C-alpha positions as CSV (number, residue, x, y, z in Angstrom):
1,M,-37.6,23.5,-32.4
2,A,-39.7,24.6,-29.8
3,A,-38.3,26.9,-27.0
4,W,-38.9,25.6,-23.3
5,D,-37.7,26.6,-20.5
6,L,-35.1,24.7,-18.3
7,S,-34.4,25.9,-15.0
8,V,-30.5,25.6,-13.9
9,T,-28.8,26.3,-9.7
10,V,-26.0,27.9,-9.7
11,E,-24.2,27.8,-6.9
12,D,-21.8,30.8,-7.4
13,L,-24.7,32.7,-6.4
14,G,-25.3,31.8,-3.4
15,P,-27.3,29.0,-1.2
16,D,-31.0,30.9,-1.1
17,A,-30.5,31.9,-5.1
18,P,-33.3,30.9,-6.6
19,P,-32.4,29.2,-9.8
20,V,-32.0,30.6,-13.3
21,T,-34.9,30.3,-16.0
22,L,-32.9,29.9,-19.6
23,S,-35.2,29.6,-23.1
24,V,-33.8,26.4,-24.8
25,A,-34.3,24.2,-27.5
26,S,-33.4,20.5,-27.3
27,D,-30.8,21.2,-30.1
28,L,-29.1,23.5,-27.7
29,H,-25.6,21.8,-26.8
30,V,-24.4,22.2,-23.0
31,G,-21.4,24.5,-24.1
32,G,-24.4,26.9,-25.5
33,V,-26.2,26.5,-22.1
34,I,-23.6,27.3,-20.5
35,L,-22.8,30.3,-22.4
36,K,-26.8,31.3,-21.5
37,L,-26.1,31.2,-18.1
38,V,-22.4,32.9,-17.8
39,E,-24.5,35.8,-19.9
40,K,-27.6,35.5,-17.3
41,T,-25.8,36.1,-14.5
42,Q,-23.6,38.8,-15.4
43,I,-20.5,38.0,-12.7
44,K,-17.8,38.4,-14.8
45,R,-15.1,35.7,-12.9
46,D,-13.2,33.2,-14.9
47,W,-15.3,29.9,-14.8
48,S,-13.1,27.7,-16.9
49,D,-13.6,25.1,-13.6
50,H,-17.4,25.2,-13.8
51,A,-19.5,22.5,-15.2
52,L,-23.3,21.2,-15.1
53,W,-24.3,18.5,-12.2
54,W,-28.0,16.6,-13.3
55,E,-28.8,15.5,-9.6
56,Q,-31.7,12.7,-10.8
57,K,-28.9,11.1,-13.0
58,Q,-26.3,11.9,-10.5
59,C,-23.4,12.3,-13.3
60,W,-21.4,15.4,-14.8
61,L,-22.6,17.0,-18.2
62,L,-18.6,17.0,-19.4
63,R,-19.3,16.3,-23.3
64,T,-20.3,20.0,-24.1
65,A,-20.5,19.1,-27.7
66,W,-23.8,17.0,-27.2
67,T,-27.3,18.2,-27.3
68,L,-29.8,18.5,-24.5
69,E,-31.6,15.7,-26.4
70,K,-29.0,13.5,-26.8
71,Y,-28.5,13.5,-23.1
72,G,-32.0,13.2,-22.6
73,I,-32.5,16.6,-20.9
74,H,-36.2,18.0,-20.4
75,A,-37.7,20.4,-19.1
76,D,-37.5,18.3,-14.9
77,A,-34.1,17.7,-15.3
78,K,-32.0,19.4,-11.9
79,L,-29.4,20.7,-12.8
80,F,-27.0,22.7,-11.0
81,F,-23.8,24.9,-12.4
82,M,-20.8,24.4,-9.8
83,P,-17.3,24.3,-9.6
84,Q,-15.5,21.2,-10.4
85,H,-12.6,21.7,-8.0
86,K,-13.9,22.0,-4.6
87,P,-12.1,21.6,-0.5
88,L,-11.8,18.3,0.6
89,R,-10.3,17.6,4.0
90,L,-7.8,14.9,3.7
91,C,-6.6,13.0,6.1
92,L,-3.2,11.7,5.6
93,P,-1.2,8.7,6.9
94,N,0.8,10.6,9.5
95,G,-3.0,12.1,10.9
96,I,-2.3,15.7,9.2
97,T,-5.6,16.8,7.6
98,L,-5.3,19.0,5.0
99,R,-7.8,21.2,2.7
100,L,-7.3,21.1,-1.1
101,R,-9.1,21.7,-4.1
102,A,-9.6,18.3,-5.4
103,C,-11.6,17.2,-8.6
104,F,-15.5,16.4,-8.0
105,S,-15.3,15.5,-11.5
106,N,-13.4,13.1,-13.1
107,P,-12.8,8.9,-11.7
108,V,-11.3,9.0,-8.3
109,F,-8.2,7.3,-9.5
110,Q,-7.3,10.8,-11.5
111,T,-8.5,12.4,-8.7
112,V,-6.1,10.7,-6.1
113,M,-3.2,11.6,-9.6
114,G,-3.8,15.3,-8.8
115,I,-3.7,15.2,-4.8
116,C,0.0,13.1,-5.2
117,R,1.1,15.6,-8.2
118,M,-0.2,18.3,-5.2
119,L,1.8,16.7,-2.7
120,N,5.2,15.1,-4.7
121,I,4.0,11.7,-4.5
122,R,5.8,9.4,-7.0
123,H,3.1,6.3,-8.7
124,P,-0.1,7.4,-7.1
125,E,-1.5,4.2,-8.5
126,E,-1.1,2.9,-5.4
127,L,-3.4,5.1,-3.1
128,S,-6.4,5.9,-3.0
129,L,-8.7,7.7,-1.0
130,L,-10.8,5.7,1.9
131,R,-14.7,7.4,4.2
132,P,-13.4,7.6,7.4
133,V,-14.1,5.0,10.5
134,E,-16.4,7.5,12.5
135,H,-15.2,7.9,16.8
136,K,-17.8,8.3,18.9
137,K,-17.1,11.7,20.2
138,K,-17.2,12.4,23.9
139,K,-18.4,15.5,25.3
140,K,-15.2,17.3,26.6
141,D,-14.0,16.8,23.6
142,K,-15.8,19.0,21.6
143,D,-13.3,21.6,22.0
144,S,-10.5,19.9,20.9
145,A,-10.9,21.5,17.3
146,E,-8.7,19.6,15.1
147,E,-6.4,21.7,13.1
148,I,-6.5,21.8,9.3
149,Y,-3.9,22.9,7.0
150,D,-5.1,24.8,4.2
151,L,-4.1,24.2,0.5
152,T,-6.9,25.7,-1.0
153,E,-5.0,28.7,-3.0
154,V,-2.5,26.8,-4.3
155,P,-3.2,27.1,-8.1
156,L,-4.2,25.0,-10.0
157,S,-2.3,25.6,-13.0
158,S,1.1,24.6,-11.1
159,V,-0.8,21.2,-9.7
160,S,-1.0,20.0,-13.3
161,R,2.6,20.8,-14.1
162,P,4.7,20.7,-10.8
163,C,7.8,22.2,-11.0
164,L,10.6,21.4,-8.2
165,Y,12.5,24.1,-6.4
166,N,15.1,23.1,-3.4
167,G,13.2,19.4,-4.3
168,M,10.3,20.8,-3.3
169,P,6.9,21.4,-5.9
170,A,7.3,25.3,-6.4
171,H,3.9,26.3,-4.6
172,F,5.5,25.3,-1.4
173,A,8.4,27.6,-1.7
174,D,5.5,30.9,-2.0
175,S,5.4,31.4,1.5
176,P,6.9,30.4,5.1
177,Q,3.7,28.8,5.9
178,M,3.6,26.5,3.2
179,E,6.8,25.7,3.4
180,A,6.5,24.8,7.0
181,I,3.6,21.9,5.4
182,Y,5.6,20.6,3.2
183,K,8.2,20.1,6.0
184,M,5.5,18.6,7.8
185,L,4.5,15.8,5.2
186,S,7.8,14.9,4.5
187,V,9.3,14.9,8.0
188,T,8.4,11.3,10.7
189,Q,6.4,12.9,12.8
190,P,7.3,12.3,17.0
191,P,6.1,9.1,18.8
192,P,2.2,10.0,19.4
193,A,1.1,10.5,23.3
194,P,-0.3,7.1,24.7
195,E,-3.3,8.8,25.0
196,V,-4.1,9.1,20.8
197,V,-3.2,5.8,20.5
198,A,-5.9,4.7,23.0
199,K,-8.4,6.6,21.3
200,Q,-7.8,5.5,17.7
201,Y,-10.0,2.8,16.2
202,R,-8.1,-0.5,16.8
203,P,-9.6,-3.6,14.8
204,A,-10.6,-6.2,17.6
205,S,-10.6,-9.2,14.9
206,V,-10.7,-9.9,11.2
207,V,-13.9,-9.0,10.7
208,D,-13.1,-5.2,12.0
209,K,-10.6,-5.4,9.3
210,A,-13.1,-6.2,6.3
211,H,-15.2,-3.7,7.8
212,I,-12.8,-0.7,7.5
213,H,-11.4,-2.2,3.7
214,G,-15.7,-2.2,2.5
215,R,-15.0,1.8,2.6
216,W,-12.7,1.9,0.1
217,L,-14.0,4.5,-2.8
218,N,-14.5,3.1,-6.3
219,S,-11.7,4.8,-8.3
220,S,-14.2,4.2,-11.7
221,R,-16.5,7.1,-10.7
222,C,-16.5,10.5,-9.4
223,L,-16.5,11.9,-6.2
224,L,-20.5,13.5,-6.1
225,Q,-21.2,10.2,-7.3
226,Q,-20.5,8.2,-4.0
227,G,-22.1,10.9,-2.0
228,I,-18.6,12.7,-1.4
229,Q,-19.7,17.1,-1.0
230,E,-17.7,19.0,-0.7
231,N,-15.4,19.7,3.1
232,D,-15.8,16.1,4.0
233,R,-13.5,14.2,5.1
234,V,-11.9,11.7,3.5
235,W,-8.6,9.5,4.4
236,L,-5.8,9.1,1.6
237,R,-3.8,6.0,2.5
238,F,-1.9,3.2,0.4
239,K,-4.1,0.8,-0.9
240,F,-1.9,-1.8,-3.0
241,Y,0.8,-2.9,-0.8
242,A,2.9,-3.0,-4.2
243,F,5.6,-0.4,-3.6
244,Y,7.6,0.0,-6.9
245,D,10.7,2.2,-7.4
246,I,11.2,3.4,-3.8
247,E,13.9,6.4,-4.2
248,P,14.7,8.1,-1.3
249,K,16.3,11.0,-3.4
250,Y,13.3,12.1,-4.9
251,D,10.1,10.2,-2.6
252,V,10.6,12.1,0.7
253,V,6.8,12.2,1.3
254,R,5.8,8.5,-0.2
255,L,8.7,7.2,2.2
256,T,7.1,9.4,5.3
257,Q,3.2,9.1,4.6
258,L,4.7,5.2,3.7
259,Y,6.8,4.8,7.2
260,E,3.4,6.6,8.8
261,Q,0.9,3.8,7.7
262,A,3.3,0.9,8.5
263,R,4.0,2.5,12.2
264,W,0.6,3.2,12.9
265,A,-0.6,-0.4,11.4
266,I,2.2,-1.9,14.1
267,L,1.0,0.2,17.1
268,L,-3.0,-0.2,16.5
269,E,-2.2,-4.2,16.2
270,D,-3.7,-4.0,12.9
271,I,-0.4,-6.5,11.9
272,D,0.7,-9.1,13.9
273,C,4.3,-9.2,15.1
274,T,6.1,-11.4,17.6
275,E,7.6,-9.6,21.0
276,E,10.5,-9.3,19.4
277,E,9.9,-7.8,16.0
278,M,8.1,-5.3,18.4
279,M,10.9,-4.5,20.8
280,L,12.7,-3.4,17.6
281,F,10.1,-2.1,16.3
282,G,9.6,0.2,19.0
283,A,13.6,1.1,19.1
284,L,13.7,2.5,15.5
285,Q,10.9,4.9,15.8
286,Y,12.6,5.8,18.7
287,H,15.8,6.4,16.6
288,I,13.9,7.6,14.0
289,S,12.3,10.8,15.9
290,K,15.3,11.3,17.1
291,V,17.4,11.5,14.3
292,S,14.7,13.1,12.4
293,Q,15.2,16.1,15.0
294,S,18.6,16.6,14.0
295,E,18.2,15.6,10.7
296,P,15.1,17.2,9.2
297,Q,15.0,16.2,5.7
298,M,15.8,12.7,4.0
299,M,17.7,13.4,0.4
300,S,16.6,16.6,-1.2
301,S,18.9,16.9,-4.5
302,N,20.4,18.8,-7.7
303,A,18.4,17.4,-10.1
304,A,20.9,17.8,-12.9
305,M,23.6,16.1,-10.5
306,D,21.1,13.0,-10.2
307,D,21.0,12.9,-13.9
308,L,24.2,12.8,-14.6
309,E,25.1,10.4,-11.8
310,S,21.8,7.6,-13.2
311,A,23.5,8.1,-17.0
312,L,27.3,7.3,-15.2
313,Q,25.8,4.1,-13.0
314,S,24.1,2.9,-16.2
315,L,27.2,3.1,-18.6
316,E,28.7,1.9,-15.6
317,V,25.8,-1.6,-16.0
318,K,26.8,-1.5,-19.5
319,M,31.3,-1.5,-19.3
320,E,30.8,-4.1,-17.0
321,G,28.2,-6.4,-19.1
322,E,30.7,-6.3,-21.7
323,S,33.4,-6.8,-20.5
324,S,32.2,-10.0,-19.4
325,S,35.1,-13.2,-20.0
326,A,34.0,-16.0,-21.8
327,S,35.2,-18.1,-18.3
328,E,33.4,-15.7,-16.2
329,M,30.2,-17.1,-18.6
330,L,30.9,-20.0,-18.6
331,D,30.8,-20.0,-14.3
332,N,27.8,-18.4,-14.5
333,M,26.4,-21.4,-17.1
334,T,27.2,-24.0,-14.4
335,A,25.3,-22.6,-11.1
336,P,27.1,-23.6,-7.2
337,E,25.0,-25.9,-5.3
338,L,24.2,-25.4,-1.7
339,N,24.3,-29.2,0.7
340,D,23.1,-29.0,4.2
341,Y,21.4,-31.6,6.9
342,L,18.4,-29.7,7.9
343,K,15.1,-30.9,9.6
344,I,11.8,-30.6,7.5
345,F,8.2,-30.6,8.6
346,R,5.0,-31.1,7.1
347,P,1.7,-29.2,8.7
348,K,-1.1,-30.6,6.7
349,R,0.2,-34.5,7.2
350,L,-1.9,-35.2,10.9
351,T,1.6,-36.2,12.5
352,L,2.8,-35.7,15.8
353,K,6.1,-36.4,14.8
354,G,7.6,-32.8,14.5
355,Y,10.4,-32.1,12.6
356,K,13.1,-35.1,10.8
357,Q,16.6,-35.0,9.4
358,Y,17.2,-35.5,6.3
359,W,20.3,-33.9,3.0
360,F,19.6,-31.4,1.8
361,K,20.6,-30.0,-1.8
362,F,19.4,-26.7,-3.1
363,Q,20.1,-26.7,-7.2
364,D,19.1,-24.6,-10.0
365,T,15.8,-23.1,-8.6
366,S,14.5,-26.7,-6.7
367,I,15.3,-28.2,-3.1
368,S,15.5,-31.8,-3.6
369,Y,16.4,-33.9,-0.1
370,F,17.6,-37.3,0.6
371,K,17.3,-39.8,3.6
372,S,21.1,-39.3,3.9
373,K,24.5,-37.6,2.6
374,E,25.5,-41.1,0.6
375,E,22.2,-41.8,-1.1
376,S,22.4,-38.2,-2.4
377,I,23.1,-39.5,-5.5
378,G,20.1,-41.5,-6.3
379,E,16.8,-40.3,-6.8
380,P,15.6,-38.1,-3.8
381,I,12.6,-38.7,-1.6
382,Q,10.9,-35.1,-3.3
383,Q,12.1,-31.7,-5.4
384,I,10.2,-29.0,-4.9
385,N,10.5,-26.5,-7.3
386,L,10.2,-23.0,-5.3
387,K,9.6,-21.3,-8.5
388,G,5.9,-19.5,-7.6
389,C,6.4,-20.2,-4.4
390,E,6.0,-17.8,-1.0
391,V,8.7,-17.9,1.5
392,A,8.8,-16.2,5.1
393,P,10.4,-16.7,8.2
394,D,10.0,-17.6,11.6
395,V,12.8,-16.8,13.3
396,N,13.2,-15.6,16.9
397,V,16.8,-15.0,17.8
398,A,16.8,-15.6,21.7
399,A,15.1,-19.1,21.2
400,Q,17.6,-20.2,18.5
401,K,14.4,-21.1,16.3
402,F,15.2,-20.6,12.7
403,L,12.3,-22.1,10.6
404,I,12.2,-20.9,6.5
405,R,8.4,-21.2,6.1
406,L,7.7,-22.3,2.7
407,L,3.7,-21.9,0.8
408,I,4.5,-24.0,-2.7
409,P,1.6,-23.6,-5.2
410,A,-0.3,-26.6,-5.9
411,P,-3.8,-27.3,-8.5
412,E,-5.9,-27.3,-4.8
413,G,-4.5,-23.6,-3.0
414,M,-0.9,-24.4,-2.0
415,N,1.0,-27.2,0.5
416,E,3.1,-25.8,3.6
417,V,6.6,-27.2,4.4
418,Y,8.7,-25.9,7.2
419,L,12.7,-26.4,7.1
420,R,14.4,-26.1,10.1
421,C,17.5,-24.9,10.2
422,E,20.7,-25.5,12.9
423,N,22.3,-21.8,13.4
424,E,22.2,-18.1,11.7
425,Q,25.5,-18.8,9.3
426,Q,22.9,-21.8,8.2
427,Y,19.9,-20.0,8.0
428,A,21.1,-16.9,6.4
429,Q,22.4,-18.8,3.1
430,W,19.2,-21.1,3.1
431,M,17.0,-18.3,3.6
432,A,18.4,-16.4,0.5
433,A,18.9,-19.4,-2.0
434,C,14.9,-19.8,-1.3
435,R,13.9,-16.3,-1.6
436,L,16.1,-15.7,-5.0
437,G,14.3,-19.8,-6.3
438,S,11.1,-18.1,-5.5
439,K,11.7,-14.9,-7.7
440,G,13.1,-18.0,-10.8
441,K,16.9,-17.0,-9.6
442,T,19.7,-19.8,-9.6
443,L,23.4,-19.4,-7.1
444,A,24.9,-17.9,-9.3
445,D,22.2,-14.7,-9.3
446,S,24.7,-11.7,-8.6
447,S,22.2,-10.9,-5.6
448,F,22.7,-14.0,-3.4
449,Q,25.9,-12.2,-1.1
450,N,23.9,-9.1,-0.9
451,E,20.9,-10.9,0.1
452,I,22.7,-13.2,2.6
453,Q,24.0,-10.2,4.2
454,S,20.8,-8.5,4.6
455,I,19.5,-11.6,6.0
456,R,22.5,-11.6,8.7
457,S,21.9,-7.7,9.2
458,F,18.6,-7.7,10.0
459,L,19.4,-10.8,12.4
460,A,22.2,-8.9,14.2
461,M,19.3,-6.4,15.4
462,Q,17.1,-8.6,17.0
463,K,19.9,-10.0,19.1
464,T,20.0,-8.2,22.5
465,N,23.5,-7.0,24.0
466,S,22.9,-8.1,27.3
467,G,24.8,-5.7,30.3
468,S,26.0,-2.9,27.0
469,H,24.2,-0.4,28.4
470,G,27.5,1.6,28.2
471,N,26.6,4.0,25.1
472,A,22.9,3.8,26.1
473,P,21.2,7.5,26.2
474,A,21.8,9.2,29.2
475,N,18.2,10.4,29.9
476,D,16.6,6.6,30.0
477,E,13.9,8.4,30.9
478,S,13.2,10.0,28.1
479,I,12.0,6.8,26.1
480,N,8.3,6.8,26.4
481,T,7.7,3.0,25.9
482,N,3.8,3.8,25.9
483,S,3.9,5.5,22.0
484,L,6.5,2.7,20.6
485,V,4.9,-0.5,21.6
486,S,1.1,-1.6,20.6
487,P,-1.5,-1.3,23.7
488,R,-1.3,-5.2,24.7
489,Y,2.3,-4.6,25.1
490,N,2.3,-1.7,27.5
491,K,-0.5,-3.8,29.7
492,K,1.8,-7.2,29.0
493,Y,4.8,-5.4,31.0
494,K,5.6,-2.5,33.0
495,T,7.4,0.8,31.4
496,K,10.3,-0.4,33.3
497,Q,10.2,-3.6,31.5
498,L,10.3,-2.7,28.2
499,T,12.4,0.2,29.0
500,P,16.1,-2.0,28.9
501,R,14.5,-4.2,25.9
502,I,14.0,-1.6,23.5
503,L,17.1,-0.1,24.7
504,D,19.2,-3.2,23.9
505,A,17.4,-3.5,19.9
506,Y,17.9,0.1,20.0
507,Q,22.2,-0.8,20.3
508,N,21.9,-2.9,16.6
509,V,20.0,0.4,15.1
510,A,21.6,3.8,16.2
511,Q,24.0,3.8,14.1
512,L,21.4,3.7,11.1
513,S,20.9,7.0,9.0
514,L,17.4,8.7,8.9
515,T,16.9,7.1,5.6
516,D,18.2,4.2,6.2
517,A,16.1,3.4,9.9
518,V,12.8,4.7,7.7
519,M,14.1,2.1,5.2
520,R,15.0,-0.6,7.7
521,F,11.5,-0.4,9.5
522,L,9.8,-1.0,6.0
523,Q,11.5,-4.4,5.3
524,I,10.7,-5.4,8.8
525,W,7.2,-4.5,8.1
526,Q,6.9,-6.0,4.6
527,S,8.7,-9.5,5.5
528,L,5.3,-9.9,8.4
529,P,3.7,-12.7,7.4
530,D,0.5,-11.0,7.7
531,F,1.6,-8.3,5.6
532,G,-0.2,-6.7,2.9
533,L,-3.5,-7.9,2.6
534,S,-6.5,-6.4,3.0
535,Y,-9.6,-8.4,3.8
536,V,-13.1,-9.1,3.0
537,V,-16.0,-10.8,4.6
538,V,-17.9,-13.3,1.6
539,R,-20.0,-15.9,1.4
540,F,-18.5,-18.9,-1.4
541,K,-20.9,-20.2,-4.0
542,G,-22.7,-23.9,-1.8
543,S,-21.3,-22.9,1.5
544,R,-24.1,-21.8,3.9
545,K,-21.2,-20.3,6.5
546,D,-19.9,-16.5,6.5
547,E,-15.7,-17.0,5.5
548,V,-12.9,-13.8,5.4
549,L,-11.3,-14.0,2.1
550,G,-7.6,-11.8,1.9
551,V,-6.1,-10.2,-0.7
552,A,-2.6,-10.3,-1.2
553,P,-0.7,-8.7,-3.5
554,N,0.2,-12.5,-4.8
555,R,-2.9,-14.3,-3.7
556,L,-6.2,-15.2,-2.2
557,I,-6.1,-16.8,0.5
558,R,-9.4,-18.1,2.3
559,I,-9.9,-17.8,6.1
560,D,-12.6,-20.1,7.9
561,L,-14.1,-17.7,10.4
562,G,-14.7,-20.5,13.7
563,V,-10.8,-21.5,13.7
564,G,-9.1,-18.3,12.2
565,D,-6.7,-20.8,10.1
566,V,-5.9,-20.0,6.5
567,V,-7.7,-23.1,4.7
568,K,-6.7,-22.5,0.7
569,T,-4.8,-19.9,-0.8
570,W,-5.0,-19.3,-4.7
571,R,-1.9,-17.3,-6.4
572,Y,-2.5,-14.9,-9.4
573,N,0.0,-16.1,-11.4
574,N,-2.5,-19.7,-11.9
575,M,-5.4,-17.6,-12.7
576,K,-7.0,-17.6,-15.4
577,Q,-9.5,-15.6,-15.8
578,W,-11.6,-13.3,-13.4
579,N,-16.1,-12.3,-13.7
580,V,-18.0,-10.7,-12.1
581,N,-21.8,-11.5,-12.4
582,W,-22.8,-7.7,-11.7
583,D,-26.2,-8.2,-11.2
584,I,-25.8,-11.3,-8.1
585,R,-23.1,-9.1,-7.3
586,Q,-20.6,-12.5,-7.3
587,L,-17.4,-12.9,-8.9
588,A,-16.5,-16.2,-10.2
589,I,-12.5,-17.0,-10.5
590,E,-11.0,-19.7,-12.7
591,F,-7.4,-21.7,-11.8
592,E,-5.1,-23.7,-13.6
593,G,-6.1,-27.3,-13.0
594,N,-9.5,-27.0,-13.3
595,V,-10.1,-25.3,-9.6
596,N,-13.4,-22.9,-10.5
597,I,-14.4,-21.2,-7.3
598,A,-17.5,-17.9,-6.7
599,F,-17.9,-16.0,-4.1
600,S,-20.3,-12.8,-3.0
601,C,-18.9,-9.9,-0.9
602,V,-20.4,-9.4,2.4
603,T,-18.6,-6.4,3.7
604,A,-17.6,-4.8,0.7
605,D,-19.2,-4.2,-2.5
606,C,-17.9,-6.5,-5.2
607,K,-16.3,-4.1,-7.1
608,I,-13.9,-3.6,-3.6
609,V,-12.6,-6.7,-4.2
610,H,-12.7,-6.8,-8.8
611,E,-10.5,-3.5,-8.1
612,F,-7.8,-5.4,-5.6
613,I,-7.2,-8.4,-7.9
614,G,-7.5,-6.1,-11.2
615,G,-5.2,-3.4,-9.3
616,Y,-2.1,-5.9,-8.2
617,I,-2.5,-7.3,-12.4
618,F,-1.7,-4.0,-12.8
619,M,0.7,-3.0,-10.1
620,S,2.8,-6.1,-11.6
621,T,2.3,-5.2,-15.7
622,R,5.2,-1.7,-14.3
623,S,8.6,-1.9,-15.8
624,R,11.5,0.7,-15.9
625,E,11.2,1.4,-19.1
626,K,7.3,2.6,-19.0
627,S,7.4,4.1,-15.8
628,S,7.8,7.2,-16.6
629,T,4.4,6.9,-17.9
630,L,0.9,5.4,-16.0
631,N,-1.1,3.0,-18.2
632,E,-4.5,4.9,-16.9
633,E,-6.0,2.8,-19.4
634,L,-5.0,-0.3,-18.5
635,F,-5.9,0.4,-14.8
636,H,-9.7,1.1,-15.6
637,K,-10.2,-2.0,-18.5
638,L,-8.3,-4.0,-15.2
639,T,-10.4,-2.3,-12.5
640,G,-13.8,-0.7,-13.7
641,G,-16.0,-3.6,-14.8
642,H,-18.9,-2.4,-16.6
643,E,-18.0,0.7,-15.6
644,A,-14.7,0.8,-18.2
645,L,-17.0,0.9,-20.7
């Protein structure tokens, strides 16, 4: 074959160095080109991380056995020879910026896995990278350069096979500076100063939130293909709100970063909550920052002891399973019932009558209601099957309002029903029953009493202990309420009004350990009605106006922009299939009951929505048996679209 000249720019020779020209033939493989290059540069170093990047086609030439002809490379190709791992500035949920070496040649999904391995975060599939929101810089801000913590010296070999030392990855135990960085990752940050909160970008509407969700990077393509260059800044955030298998012992960094992301979502009003909930969030933040100063690490314990503990636990479970007697099994087969007078309200029908009282009966996984107790032997007015329902609380303890909001799947979307309980005790029982029923469990399930208990303790936290400031902290002035609640409440109330309310809520959480307080904060965050919603502005097929699509861990919701109300809800477990027409960038989804929807995306690439839906379906396939290995191939099949091929 005839020889021809191929010029390659070698990054290590410096920005001003001319390209290196090689004499090659089309049947020479990529590995041979790299060998010639290394010989010609005459630099002695480890080249194992280097590879060729083809500028015009925006792709890496990673198959070193392929020939130039097979890749379609000719003399006019602009090739760069550079490392695959380059420094990246990574902003974490707690606001700290790290500089670390990330992989620029693998799909972003694998890059995130590498970053999470380095930082000791389990279940990296729940996180991803997004482009930061640009701040408008004021002139006086120029001097305040942000502090960046450098991890570029961490050897890549220790990241690929991290071993733990004293509960943290060995590369963090190398020096006091590295240990200090790990401490910053694993210990919650003190409440931010009010001016820091004021400086942050606050989405004012659902459309603003949708613009942020349009910034997620594509998991199937590498960083360079998406225009991310060396030393660029990206955010690492939890993207999929389906947090699997949280173990405080092993998840110190993961828990801390998740708490920080939740805290900022509440402070910046990214998620709505009631006034009572805001005071409780404020109290928990105050408590967490107070305890984390005295109790620095959550839990990092001896791995061998943990293994022994888990082995004993599983043995205990097995023994319990074997010892259940025949009478116990009979008890379990006849599930207990729950009966009581409750009030019901259906907001869909245009009635102004409000709540009506009926006799309710909870049996197996369904609720039936009758006109009165006497008529409960006959046919019910209606029977609601709770399996696959959505159950949300709507509670205000001070106002004695105890509502259970049920969203019931129907072919055309979801039907909404409110149940009103008279008191805490009734609410705790029925709420626990509804939650179990929605998971397909009956009242005979062993978790029923625990569920009631956790609901009661949650209600107890919201109670205000008026006049019981006996054991309140003496230095009340140390509470900076501006840092604990969102700007809206700081405008609405004066500090002297907020302080006693936050201290009131603090009485109920002051006994919690650091881990319990963080877990409780996350629990309350997860029970907010808007939790886990990622928004995209879309145009439905046949519609002439823009609407908002909310993507949640278990459903899609359609929001009317004019009113801001949820118009329709579709659940993933009713989904038959979804397709993307990549030419016209349109998603089409088919649900059971011959329901078809199609839409194109306005504020984001349709790949982002496709990835969200596929990602959530992937998250639901994880189970304990398989939890040790991540099924990467399945993730790419569900989220990759035409790039998965």
